[in-house]
A tleap script that builds the chain and sets N, CA, C and O, in Angstrom:
source leaprc.protein.ff14SB
mol = sequence {
  NMET VAL VAL ALA ALA CYS LEU ILE GLY ALA
  ALA TYR TYR TRP GLN GLY HIE VAL GLY ASP
  TRP VAL SER GLN GLU VAL GLU GLN HIE ASN
  LEU SER MET LYS ASN ASP PHE MET GLU GLU
  SER ARG GLU SER PHE GLY LEU MET ILE ILE
  THR LEU VAL MET ILE PRO GLY LEU ILE LYS
  ALA TRP LYS CLYS
}
set mol.1.N position { 0.883 -1.204 -0.013 }
set mol.1.CA position { -0.140 0.319 0.132 }
set mol.1.C position { 1.207 1.201 0.431 }
set mol.1.O position { 1.781 1.530 -0.607 }
set mol.2.N position { 1.499 1.411 0.999 }
set mol.2.CA position { 2.678 1.658 0.641 }
set mol.2.C position { 3.232 2.675 -0.711 }
set mol.2.O position { 3.055 3.794 -1.191 }
set mol.3.N position { 4.037 1.382 -0.929 }
set mol.3.CA position { 5.106 1.666 -2.290 }
set mol.3.C position { 3.885 2.394 -3.064 }
set mol.3.O position { 3.989 3.549 -3.479 }
set mol.4.N position { 2.407 1.402 -3.262 }
set mol.4.CA position { 1.450 1.947 -4.479 }
set mol.4.C position { 1.387 3.930 -4.467 }
set mol.4.O position { 1.695 4.702 -5.375 }
set mol.5.N position { 1.005 4.153 -3.440 }
set mol.5.CA position { 1.243 6.069 -2.349 }
set mol.5.C position { 2.405 6.435 -2.992 }
set mol.5.O position { 2.367 7.391 -3.767 }
set mol.6.N position { 3.342 5.887 -2.817 }
set mol.6.CA position { 5.063 6.575 -2.988 }
set mol.6.C position { 4.930 6.553 -4.509 }
set mol.6.O position { 5.623 7.428 -5.026 }
set mol.7.N position { 4.268 5.838 -5.343 }
set mol.7.CA position { 4.505 5.649 -6.578 }
set mol.7.C position { 3.712 6.739 -7.099 }
set mol.7.O position { 4.008 7.598 -7.930 }
set mol.8.N position { 2.358 6.484 -6.272 }
set mol.8.CA position { 1.274 7.495 -7.515 }
set mol.8.C position { 1.930 9.289 -6.919 }
set mol.8.O position { 1.660 10.316 -7.542 }
set mol.9.N position { 2.827 9.259 -5.574 }
set mol.9.CA position { 3.243 10.770 -5.382 }
set mol.9.C position { 4.245 10.834 -6.300 }
set mol.9.O position { 3.887 11.477 -7.287 }
set mol.10.N position { 5.244 10.463 -6.360 }
set mol.10.CA position { 6.218 10.460 -7.458 }
set mol.10.C position { 5.233 10.920 -8.604 }
set mol.10.O position { 5.315 12.092 -8.971 }
set mol.11.N position { 4.382 10.149 -9.149 }
set mol.11.CA position { 4.124 10.144 -9.973 }
set mol.11.C position { 3.355 12.565 -10.801 }
set mol.11.O position { 3.484 13.503 -11.588 }
set mol.12.N position { 2.603 11.885 -9.512 }
set mol.12.CA position { 1.874 13.678 -9.507 }
set mol.12.C position { 3.516 14.520 -9.459 }
set mol.12.O position { 4.016 15.014 -10.470 }
set mol.13.N position { 3.955 14.537 -8.550 }
set mol.13.CA position { 5.253 15.565 -8.390 }
set mol.13.C position { 5.830 15.752 -9.726 }
set mol.13.O position { 5.809 16.923 -10.104 }
set mol.14.N position { 6.334 14.912 -10.529 }
set mol.14.CA position { 7.183 14.521 -11.653 }
set mol.14.C position { 6.713 15.368 -12.560 }
set mol.14.O position { 5.631 15.373 -13.146 }
set mol.15.N position { 7.617 16.080 -12.623 }
set mol.15.CA position { 7.841 17.197 -13.633 }
set mol.15.C position { 8.855 17.399 -14.816 }
set mol.15.O position { 8.788 18.307 -15.645 }
set mol.16.N position { 9.920 16.286 -14.757 }
set mol.16.CA position { 10.974 15.917 -15.465 }
set mol.16.C position { 12.182 17.080 -15.629 }
set mol.16.O position { 12.972 17.531 -16.458 }
set mol.17.N position { 11.998 17.144 -15.037 }
set mol.17.CA position { 13.395 18.754 -14.565 }
set mol.17.C position { 14.306 18.028 -13.084 }
set mol.17.O position { 14.785 18.781 -12.236 }
set mol.18.N position { 14.400 16.828 -13.000 }
set mol.18.CA position { 15.151 15.986 -12.285 }
set mol.18.C position { 16.788 16.860 -12.581 }
set mol.18.O position { 17.361 17.724 -11.917 }
set mol.19.N position { 17.095 16.285 -13.652 }
set mol.19.CA position { 18.244 17.116 -14.368 }
set mol.19.C position { 18.087 17.886 -14.637 }
set mol.19.O position { 18.488 18.187 -15.761 }
set mol.20.N position { 17.564 18.596 -14.054 }
set mol.20.CA position { 17.756 20.651 -14.552 }
set mol.20.C position { 17.788 20.839 -13.745 }
set mol.20.O position { 18.765 21.585 -13.682 }
set mol.21.N position { 17.013 20.643 -11.833 }
set mol.21.CA position { 17.131 20.233 -11.037 }
set mol.21.C position { 19.039 19.593 -10.334 }
set mol.21.O position { 19.287 19.667 -9.130 }
set mol.22.N position { 19.470 19.367 -10.751 }
set mol.22.CA position { 20.652 18.577 -10.347 }
set mol.22.C position { 21.632 19.031 -11.109 }
set mol.22.O position { 22.718 18.769 -10.591 }
set mol.23.N position { 21.773 19.880 -12.612 }
set mol.23.CA position { 22.546 20.321 -12.377 }
set mol.23.C position { 22.443 21.612 -12.219 }
set mol.23.O position { 23.485 22.221 -12.463 }
set mol.24.N position { 21.556 22.235 -11.897 }
set mol.24.CA position { 21.712 23.963 -11.314 }
set mol.24.C position { 22.177 23.644 -9.560 }
set mol.24.O position { 22.887 24.290 -8.789 }
set mol.25.N position { 21.698 22.838 -9.457 }
set mol.25.CA position { 22.129 22.950 -7.519 }
set mol.25.C position { 23.776 22.076 -7.712 }
set mol.25.O position { 24.018 21.611 -6.599 }
set mol.26.N position { 24.895 21.722 -8.657 }
set mol.26.CA position { 26.065 21.953 -8.765 }
set mol.26.C position { 26.585 22.888 -9.112 }
set mol.26.O position { 27.508 23.495 -8.569 }
set mol.27.N position { 26.088 23.085 -9.982 }
set mol.27.CA position { 26.520 25.157 -10.683 }
set mol.27.C position { 26.491 25.725 -9.634 }
set mol.27.O position { 27.460 26.434 -9.362 }
set mol.28.N position { 25.249 25.606 -8.562 }
set mol.28.CA position { 25.648 26.724 -7.650 }
set mol.28.C position { 25.950 26.803 -6.189 }
set mol.28.O position { 25.755 27.509 -5.199 }
set mol.29.N position { 26.554 25.653 -6.599 }
set mol.29.CA position { 27.304 24.826 -5.222 }
set mol.29.C position { 26.144 25.380 -3.754 }
set mol.29.O position { 26.577 25.393 -2.602 }
set mol.30.N position { 24.854 25.746 -4.059 }
set mol.30.CA position { 24.009 25.029 -2.762 }
set mol.30.C position { 22.759 24.437 -3.305 }
set mol.30.O position { 22.362 23.983 -4.378 }
set mol.31.N position { 22.233 24.668 -1.906 }
set mol.31.CA position { 21.097 22.961 -1.820 }
set mol.31.C position { 19.662 24.234 -1.736 }
set mol.31.O position { 18.446 24.377 -1.871 }
set mol.32.N position { 20.075 24.455 -1.631 }
set mol.32.CA position { 17.861 25.554 -1.375 }
set mol.32.C position { 17.885 25.894 -2.640 }
set mol.32.O position { 18.676 25.936 -3.582 }
set mol.33.N position { 16.560 26.175 -2.340 }
set mol.33.CA position { 15.721 26.016 -3.540 }
set mol.33.C position { 15.457 27.202 -3.877 }
set mol.33.O position { 15.422 28.204 -3.162 }
set mol.34.N position { 15.188 27.056 -5.430 }
set mol.34.CA position { 15.409 28.715 -6.133 }
set mol.34.C position { 13.835 29.298 -7.028 }
set mol.34.O position { 13.309 30.399 -7.188 }
set mol.35.N position { 13.355 27.231 -7.645 }
set mol.35.CA position { 12.506 27.653 -7.488 }
set mol.35.C position { 11.484 26.588 -7.208 }
set mol.35.O position { 12.063 25.995 -6.299 }
set mol.36.N position { 10.332 25.938 -7.385 }
set mol.36.CA position { 9.510 25.818 -6.988 }
set mol.36.C position { 9.256 24.019 -7.969 }
set mol.36.O position { 8.727 22.972 -7.598 }
set mol.37.N position { 9.901 24.403 -9.222 }
set mol.37.CA position { 9.896 23.097 -9.705 }
set mol.37.C position { 11.490 22.205 -8.798 }
set mol.37.O position { 11.864 21.032 -8.785 }
set mol.38.N position { 11.832 22.993 -8.400 }
set mol.38.CA position { 13.251 22.320 -7.911 }
set mol.38.C position { 12.158 20.969 -6.003 }
set mol.38.O position { 11.870 19.779 -6.124 }
set mol.39.N position { 11.955 21.654 -4.949 }
set mol.39.CA position { 11.412 21.442 -4.916 }
set mol.39.C position { 10.727 20.256 -5.216 }
set mol.39.O position { 10.844 19.132 -4.727 }
set mol.40.N position { 10.110 20.617 -5.958 }
set mol.40.CA position { 8.685 18.968 -6.341 }
set mol.40.C position { 9.532 18.239 -6.849 }
set mol.40.O position { 9.277 17.176 -6.284 }
set mol.41.N position { 10.852 17.923 -7.903 }
set mol.41.CA position { 11.422 17.852 -8.009 }
set mol.41.C position { 12.201 16.769 -6.907 }
set mol.41.O position { 12.461 15.566 -6.930 }
set mol.42.N position { 12.314 17.352 -6.402 }
set mol.42.CA position { 12.797 17.049 -4.469 }
set mol.42.C position { 12.113 15.996 -4.526 }
set mol.42.O position { 12.398 14.804 -4.403 }
set mol.43.N position { 10.932 16.699 -4.779 }
set mol.43.CA position { 9.748 15.330 -3.968 }
set mol.43.C position { 9.243 13.997 -4.152 }
set mol.43.O position { 8.709 13.231 -3.350 }
set mol.44.N position { 9.646 13.821 -5.925 }
set mol.44.CA position { 9.453 13.048 -7.120 }
set mol.44.C position { 10.727 12.017 -6.225 }
set mol.44.O position { 10.709 10.854 -5.821 }
set mol.45.N position { 11.790 13.147 -6.182 }
set mol.45.CA position { 12.816 11.630 -6.187 }
set mol.45.C position { 13.301 11.188 -5.537 }
set mol.45.O position { 14.217 10.401 -5.778 }
set mol.46.N position { 12.583 11.746 -3.568 }
set mol.46.CA position { 12.593 11.527 -2.196 }
set mol.46.C position { 11.507 9.802 -2.598 }
set mol.46.O position { 11.784 8.626 -2.360 }
set mol.47.N position { 10.670 10.236 -3.057 }
set mol.47.CA position { 9.307 9.254 -3.426 }
set mol.47.C position { 9.573 7.757 -4.226 }
set mol.47.O position { 8.968 6.688 -4.142 }
set mol.48.N position { 11.054 8.282 -5.242 }
set mol.48.CA position { 11.033 7.117 -6.478 }
set mol.48.C position { 12.262 6.400 -5.438 }
set mol.48.O position { 12.069 5.195 -5.278 }
set mol.49.N position { 13.807 7.101 -4.524 }
set mol.49.CA position { 13.833 6.414 -3.413 }
set mol.49.C position { 13.533 5.332 -2.533 }
set mol.49.O position { 13.973 4.210 -2.284 }
set mol.50.N position { 12.092 6.529 -1.941 }
set mol.50.CA position { 11.335 5.241 -0.675 }
set mol.50.C position { 10.663 3.747 -0.534 }
set mol.50.O position { 10.344 2.954 0.352 }
set mol.51.N position { 10.643 3.935 -2.811 }
set mol.51.CA position { 10.335 2.885 -3.061 }
set mol.51.C position { 10.887 1.767 -3.688 }
set mol.51.O position { 10.503 0.614 -3.486 }
set mol.52.N position { 12.203 2.249 -4.801 }
set mol.52.CA position { 12.900 1.413 -4.226 }
set mol.52.C position { 13.389 0.843 -2.933 }
set mol.52.O position { 13.232 -0.363 -2.742 }
set mol.53.N position { 13.951 1.567 -2.049 }
set mol.53.CA position { 14.246 0.488 -0.614 }
set mol.53.C position { 12.799 0.073 -0.900 }
set mol.53.O position { 12.777 -0.369 -2.049 }
set mol.54.N position { 11.876 0.039 -0.479 }
set mol.54.CA position { 10.223 -1.003 -0.074 }
set mol.54.C position { 9.940 -1.689 -0.933 }
set mol.54.O position { 8.723 -1.873 -0.914 }
set mol.55.N position { 10.548 -2.337 -1.937 }
set mol.55.CA position { 10.094 -2.939 -3.165 }
set mol.55.C position { 10.665 -4.193 -2.521 }
set mol.55.O position { 9.931 -5.139 -2.233 }
set mol.56.N position { 11.911 -4.201 -2.305 }
set mol.56.CA position { 12.878 -6.208 -2.061 }
set mol.56.C position { 11.728 -6.806 -0.185 }
set mol.56.O position { 11.450 -7.919 0.261 }
set mol.57.N position { 11.424 -5.390 0.322 }
set mol.57.CA position { 10.215 -5.805 1.124 }
set mol.57.C position { 9.346 -6.810 0.809 }
set mol.57.O position { 9.192 -8.020 0.975 }
set mol.58.N position { 8.616 -5.459 0.073 }
set mol.58.CA position { 7.286 -6.135 -0.499 }
set mol.58.C position { 7.545 -8.157 -0.430 }
set mol.58.O position { 7.317 -9.141 0.274 }
set mol.59.N position { 8.103 -7.769 -1.594 }
set mol.59.CA position { 8.580 -8.549 -2.343 }
set mol.59.C position { 8.530 -9.973 -1.735 }
set mol.59.O position { 7.709 -10.888 -1.792 }
set mol.60.N position { 9.974 -9.769 -1.009 }
set mol.60.CA position { 9.871 -11.008 0.841 }
set mol.60.C position { 8.684 -11.624 0.974 }
set mol.60.O position { 8.382 -12.811 0.847 }
set mol.61.N position { 8.002 -10.602 1.265 }
set mol.61.CA position { 6.678 -10.927 2.075 }
set mol.61.C position { 5.556 -10.874 1.489 }
set mol.61.O position { 4.487 -10.804 2.095 }
set mol.62.N position { 5.695 -10.906 0.053 }
set mol.62.CA position { 4.806 -12.244 -0.862 }
set mol.62.C position { 4.931 -13.136 -1.005 }
set mol.62.O position { 4.050 -13.995 -1.039 }
set mol.63.N position { 6.468 -13.328 -1.192 }
set mol.63.CA position { 7.192 -15.121 -1.551 }
set mol.63.C position { 6.315 -15.428 -0.056 }
set mol.63.O position { 5.352 -16.041 -0.516 }
set mol.64.N position { 6.105 -15.369 1.309 }
set mol.64.CA position { 5.873 -15.453 2.423 }
set mol.64.C position { 4.390 -15.924 2.238 }
set mol.64.O position { 3.689 -16.157 3.223 }
savepdb mol mol.pdb
quit
């Protein structure tokens, strides 16, 4: 259930600017969010990380 919620949230916040967000922060040497799309890109990236971390546990639970 949580994995599905994270996937839906990541799709909702996905802006298609994740590469732009990373390159801007590398260029600026600053992790502050200058634009709204940076915040939404971080949210989608974080939700995708949560999903990837939880999938092995979900697979293990289904096998039992």
